[in-house]
C-alpha positions as CSV (number, residue, x, y, z in Angstrom):
1,M,22.3,1.8,2.7
2,D,19.7,4.6,1.5
3,A,22.2,5.6,-1.2
4,F,22.2,2.1,-2.9
5,A,18.2,1.8,-3.0
6,K,18.3,5.5,-4.4
7,E,20.9,5.0,-7.0
8,D,19.3,1.0,-7.5
9,I,22.6,-0.6,-6.8
10,A,22.6,-3.9,-5.4
11,P,25.5,-4.7,-3.3
12,V,27.5,-7.8,-4.6
13,V,28.4,-10.4,-2.7
14,N,31.5,-12.6,-3.1
15,F,31.0,-16.6,-3.7
16,P,33.9,-18.3,-0.6
17,Y,30.6,-17.6,1.8
18,I,27.6,-16.9,-0.4
19,A,27.4,-19.7,-2.8
20,L,24.0,-20.6,-4.2
21,S,23.2,-23.3,-1.7
22,K,23.1,-20.5,1.0
23,V,20.1,-18.7,-1.0
24,D,17.7,-20.0,1.0
25,E,19.4,-19.5,4.5
26,L,20.1,-16.1,3.5
27,L,16.3,-16.0,2.2
28,R,15.4,-17.1,5.9
29,K,17.3,-14.0,7.9
30,S,14.2,-11.9,6.8
31,Y,10.7,-12.1,5.5
32,C,9.0,-10.4,2.3
33,R,6.6,-7.5,3.6
34,R,4.7,-8.0,0.1
35,C,5.7,-4.4,-0.9
36,G,5.3,-5.4,-4.5
37,R,9.0,-3.1,-5.2
38,C,9.8,-6.2,-6.9
39,C,7.0,-6.5,-9.0
40,L,6.9,-2.7,-10.2
41,P,8.2,-0.3,-12.4
42,N,11.4,0.5,-11.2
43,P,11.8,4.4,-11.3
44,V,15.6,4.3,-11.3
45,D,15.3,2.0,-14.4
46,P,12.6,2.4,-16.1
47,L,13.9,1.1,-19.1
48,H,14.4,-2.5,-17.5
49,P,12.9,-5.2,-19.8
50,G,10.9,-6.6,-16.5
51,V,11.1,-10.1,-14.6
52,E,12.5,-12.5,-16.3
53,V,11.4,-15.9,-16.9
54,S,12.3,-19.4,-18.4
55,E,10.0,-20.6,-20.7
56,H,9.4,-23.9,-18.9
57,E,8.2,-21.3,-16.0
58,L,5.8,-18.8,-18.2
59,K,4.0,-22.4,-19.5
60,L,3.8,-23.8,-15.8
61,M,1.7,-20.5,-15.1
62,K,0.1,-20.6,-19.1
63,K,-1.4,-23.6,-18.2
64,K,-2.1,-23.6,-14.3
65,Y,-4.3,-20.6,-14.3
66,H,-5.9,-20.7,-17.8
67,I,-4.5,-18.0,-19.3
68,S,-4.2,-16.8,-22.7
69,H,-1.7,-17.1,-25.4
70,R,-2.6,-13.7,-26.8
71,C,-2.4,-11.9,-23.4
72,L,1.3,-13.8,-22.2
73,K,2.3,-12.6,-26.0
74,E,1.2,-8.5,-25.1
75,R,3.0,-8.5,-21.4
76,T,6.0,-10.4,-22.7
77,H,8.9,-9.8,-24.9
78,V,12.1,-12.4,-25.9
79,G,14.4,-12.2,-22.6
80,R,18.5,-13.5,-23.8
81,Q,20.1,-16.7,-23.7
82,V,21.6,-17.7,-20.4
83,T,23.2,-21.1,-18.8
84,H,20.4,-23.2,-17.1
85,P,20.9,-22.6,-13.4
86,I,20.6,-26.4,-12.2
87,R,22.9,-28.0,-15.4
88,P,25.5,-25.5,-16.5
89,S,25.9,-27.3,-19.7
90,E,22.5,-26.4,-21.2
91,I,21.4,-23.0,-22.4
92,I,18.0,-21.7,-22.0
93,T,15.7,-18.9,-23.7
94,T,14.4,-16.5,-21.4
95,I,11.4,-14.4,-21.3
96,Y,10.8,-11.0,-20.3
97,M,7.6,-10.2,-18.2
98,T,6.6,-6.2,-18.8
99,L,6.8,-4.3,-15.5
100,P,4.2,-4.1,-13.8
101,C,3.9,-8.1,-13.4
102,M,0.6,-9.2,-14.5
103,F,0.7,-11.6,-11.9
104,Y,0.8,-9.2,-9.1
105,D,-2.5,-7.8,-7.5
106,S,-1.6,-4.7,-6.3
107,A,-5.2,-4.1,-4.2
108,K,-4.4,-7.7,-2.2
109,Q,-0.8,-6.8,-1.8
110,Q,-0.1,-10.6,-2.9
111,C,1.0,-12.8,-6.1
112,Q,-1.5,-14.3,-8.2
113,V,0.7,-17.2,-9.1
114,Y,2.7,-17.4,-5.2
115,D,2.5,-20.9,-5.6
116,I,4.3,-21.5,-9.3
117,R,6.5,-18.4,-9.5
118,P,9.4,-17.8,-11.5
119,G,12.7,-18.7,-9.7
120,V,13.8,-15.4,-9.7
121,C,11.0,-14.2,-7.9
122,K,11.5,-17.2,-5.2
123,T,14.9,-15.4,-4.8
124,F,14.3,-11.7,-4.6
125,P,15.7,-9.9,-2.8
126,I,19.1,-12.0,-4.1
127,K,20.0,-11.4,-7.5
128,S,23.1,-12.4,-10.0
129,G,25.7,-10.2,-9.1
130,G,26.6,-10.4,-12.5
131,N,28.9,-13.3,-12.8
132,T,28.8,-17.4,-11.4
133,M,30.8,-16.5,-8.0
134,S,28.8,-13.8,-6.5
135,L,25.1,-12.7,-5.1
136,A,23.6,-9.2,-4.8
137,I,21.1,-8.1,-2.7
138,D,18.3,-5.7,-3.7
139,V,17.8,-3.1,-1.0
140,R,15.3,-1.3,-2.3
141,C,13.0,-3.4,0.0
142,D,13.0,-4.2,3.8
143,Y,13.2,-7.9,3.0
144,G,16.5,-6.7,1.2
145,R,18.0,-4.1,3.5
146,D,17.2,-6.3,6.8
147,I,19.2,-9.6,5.0
148,Y,22.3,-7.0,3.9
149,I,22.1,-5.5,7.4
150,S,22.3,-9.0,8.4
151,L,25.1,-10.3,6.5
152,I,27.3,-6.8,7.4
153,T,26.9,-7.2,11.2
154,E,27.7,-11.0,10.5
155,N,30.1,-11.6,8.1
156,D,31.4,-7.6,6.9
157,E,34.9,-9.5,5.0
158,I,32.3,-10.4,2.4
159,I,31.0,-7.3,1.1
160,D,32.6,-6.9,-2.2
161,R,32.7,-2.6,-1.6
């Protein structure tokens, strides 16, 4: 698992067992230690564009926390067109928030927008596995490692190696 983390490889879990409906169940297998690794630039992938959020999520954060348009403009850039996670017939435009995430307070080790944080933050360390039939688990933090170990020990046949 250390090799996965060192190389920034998120092991992929195949769909038949791990459907999107199972994400909450997987997340309950451990807990976030608030290390902030998901909010900071990844040293293995320094060119990663950042935290991908929807325009709707960004508007909610802007409104609730009175963030200036200028501040958001300086810390974001256009993302990509993706299928809506709940309504697959819709396409949405995403936005990348640069890393380190402007909402992570490293001194307090907490997210300043936790109650309305983006969906990708709510489901981290679980990420898309690259297609609609799989999920990947980021093992750079203890939270992801715990989930991955749990899956290996409980269901060895579902890990895509």
